[in-house]
TIKOL-68949 format. One line per 2 residues: number of its first residue (from 1); for each residue y, x, z of N, C-alpha, C. Coordinates in steps of 0.02 Angstrom, whole numbers. Layout:
% TIKOL-68949
NUM> Y,X,Z,Y,X,Z,Y,X,Z | ...
//
This chain:
% TIKOL-68949
1> -246,809,-1726,-215,863,-1698,-228,918,-1733 | -150,951,-1725,-144,1005,-1750,-187,1075,-1729
3> -209,1135,-1760,-218,1184,-1736,-175,1243,-1701 | -202,1271,-1677,-150,1309,-1646,-171,1384,-1675
5> -110,1427,-1708,-130,1485,-1731,-143,1526,-1648 | -180,1570,-1681,-187,1638,-1642,-120,1668,-1629
7> -112,1695,-1567,-69,1749,-1558,-75,1815,-1574 | -30,1879,-1592,-48,1915,-1604,-97,1976,-1578
9> -88,1954,-1503,-124,1982,-1462,-201,1962,-1474 | -218,1897,-1471,-256,1863,-1477,-308,1889,-1562
11> -259,1923,-1622,-295,1936,-1681,-321,2013,-1660 | -292,2043,-1627,-294,2125,-1601,-343,2114,-1573
13> -352,2075,-1519,-406,2065,-1494,-475,2066,-1508 | -476,2014,-1561,-530,1991,-1597,-550,2035,-1639
15> -514,2080,-1685,-519,2134,-1737,-560,2212,-1681 | -522,2209,-1619,-547,2252,-1578,-641,2255,-1545
17> -627,2189,-1528,-706,2153,-1516,-747,2163,-1577 | -727,2165,-1645,-786,2163,-1697,-780,2234,-1694
19> -733,2279,-1708,-749,2348,-1714,-783,2376,-1658 | -772,2360,-1586,-848,2363,-1554,-898,2374,-1549
21> -911,2308,-1590,-982,2278,-1587,-1014,2300,-1652 | -988,2305,-1714,-1003,2319,-1760,-976,2358,-1822
23> -930,2397,-1790,-852,2438,-1837,-895,2468,-1880 | -944,2533,-1868,-968,2575,-1892,-1035,2539,-1948
25> -1033,2471,-1942,-1091,2463,-1997,-1051,2410,-2030 | -975,2381,-2051,-956,2327,-2064,-903,2372,-2115
27> -913,2351,-2170,-842,2373,-2225,-796,2348,-2191 | -737,2364,-2209,-674,2344,-2217,-648,2276,-2208
29> -687,2232,-2275,-696,2186,-2295,-726,2137,-2252 | -793,2165,-2248,-836,2117,-2186,-795,2119,-2118
31> -773,2179,-2095,-725,2194,-2032,-666,2081,-2046 | -640,2099,-2088,-559,2057,-2084,-595,1991,-2083
33> -670,1976,-2140,-686,1911,-2133,-729,1877,-2066 | -736,1941,-2031,-787,1925,-1965,-721,1917,-1899
35> -649,1950,-1920,-595,1928,-1882,-549,1885,-1900 | -575,1849,-1956,-541,1800,-1979,-457,1807,-1988
37> -451,1857,-2017,-378,1876,-2047,-386,1880,-2109 | -311,1861,-2110,-280,1900,-2201,-278,1965,-2212
39> -301,1986,-2287,-276,2040,-2298,-204,2079,-2272 | -169,2042,-2276,-118,2069,-2244,-99,2120,-2185
41> -125,2040,-2140,-117,2054,-2051,-172,2099,-2035 | -230,2111,-2087,-291,2159,-2056,-248,2230,-2073
43> -199,2221,-2138,-201,2301,-2124,-133,2318,-2091 | -95,2279,-2076,-42,2289,-2040,-77,2301,-1942
45> -128,2265,-1932,-154,2266,-1864,-192,2337,-1876 | -245,2349,-1904,-273,2410,-1930,-199,2477,-1915
47> -162,2468,-1970,-129,2527,-1937,-77,2533,-1869 | -77,2496,-1851,-47,2480,-1796,-102,2521,-1722
49> -191,2482,-1721,-213,2524,-1684,-255,2603,-1695 | -244,2613,-1738,-224,2705,-1770,-201,2725,-1753
51> -120,2716,-1754,-92,2734,-1733,-85,2752,-1666 | -90,2696,-1631,-100,2688,-1556,-151,2716,-1514
53> -214,2742,-1574,-266,2769,-1543,-320,2722,-1532 | -314,2673,-1532,-364,2611,-1505,-428,2633,-1544
55> -417,2654,-1601,-500,2645,-1654,-461,2715,-1699 | -515,2746,-1713,-527,2797,-1757,-567,2772,-1823
57> -535,2811,-1890,-581,2794,-1940,-620,2839,-1965 | -688,2818,-1997,-742,2893,-1985,-719,2901,-2064
59> -715,2974,-2057,-701,3015,-2099,-755,3055,-2151 | -827,3068,-2110,-870,3069,-2132,-892,3033,-2192
61> -955,3060,-2231,-970,3016,-2282,-1058,3046,-2277 | -1103,2977,-2242,-1179,3024,-2240,-1205,2955,-2302
63> -1273,2962,-2298,-1308,2910,-2318,-1306,2826,-2286 | -1283,2820,-2243,-1285,2737,-2203,-1202,2748,-2184
65> -1161,2798,-2181,-1093,2795,-2151,-1048,2782,-2196 | -1005,2762,-2223,-955,2787,-2264,-878,2782,-2229
67> -866,2808,-2274,-765,2825,-2265,-727,2734,-2247 | -681,2735,-2219,-666,2656,-2220,-702,2625,-2171
69> -726,2647,-2113,-773,2622,-2069,-744,2641,-2015 | -740,2584,-1960,-705,2622,-1888,-756,2618,-1833
71> -721,2651,-1787,-749,2667,-1701,-700,2664,-1659 | -714,2615,-1604,-674,2606,-1567,-666,2681,-1518
73> -611,2668,-1479,-613,2735,-1438,-590,2712,-1365 | -604,2766,-1302,-596,2745,-1242,-534,2711,-1244
75> -488,2711,-1261,-417,2675,-1257,-425,2599,-1285 | -465,2613,-1329,-472,2546,-1375,-497,2509,-1325
77> -555,2519,-1301,-590,2496,-1247,-558,2451,-1177 | -528,2510,-1157,-468,2496,-1115,-426,2441,-1123
79> -406,2450,-1195,-358,2399,-1207,-413,2320,-1212 | -482,2318,-1244,-513,2260,-1237,-494,2222,-1158
81> -533,2266,-1120,-531,2235,-1038,-459,2228,-1019 | -410,2264,-1033,-339,2223,-1024,-329,2160,-1057
83> -348,2154,-1118,-333,2104,-1155,-351,2034,-1101 | -432,2057,-1098,-484,1990,-1078,-434,1982,-984
85> -421,2023,-954,-398,1996,-887,-341,1971,-908 | -278,2008,-965,-217,1950,-982,-232,1864,-981
87> -284,1894,-1026,-315,1803,-1072,-341,1746,-1007 | -368,1779,-973,-415,1747,-913,-368,1732,-873
89> -313,1761,-850,-248,1756,-816,-203,1688,-816 | -199,1704,-906,-157,1667,-931,-169,1578,-937
91> -252,1572,-960,-305,1519,-961,-300,1505,-916 | -321,1514,-848,-321,1503,-785,-232,1469,-752
93> -192,1492,-779,-138,1463,-746,-123,1391,-794 | -140,1419,-869,-105,1351,-908,-155,1304,-916
95> -227,1308,-873,-290,1254,-888,-321,1255,-945 | -289,1289,-997,-319,1260,-1073,-376,1280,-1088
97> -419,1331,-1074,-453,1368,-1083,-500,1395,-1025 | -560,1386,-1044,-597,1414,-951,-659,1423,-985
//
């Protein structure tokens, strides 16, 4: 049985959840690995989410927080909820996941 590739929406969702749960503590490489994305795809999605205001990059530098780490915005949290409800509706209709 062949594996089904994740949709772009699922990739965005996985990365948003990872940033919500661990963003400030994870380096970009760790986020990329945890969300199971290639470097190119990771950079595209990060750029898109920054432009749309779903996440913000930490620009401060302290002893425990460095640049290049992200935090989720309220808009990003709302987006996670919307994607979850969309995925729930889709999986309920198709009967594939539950």
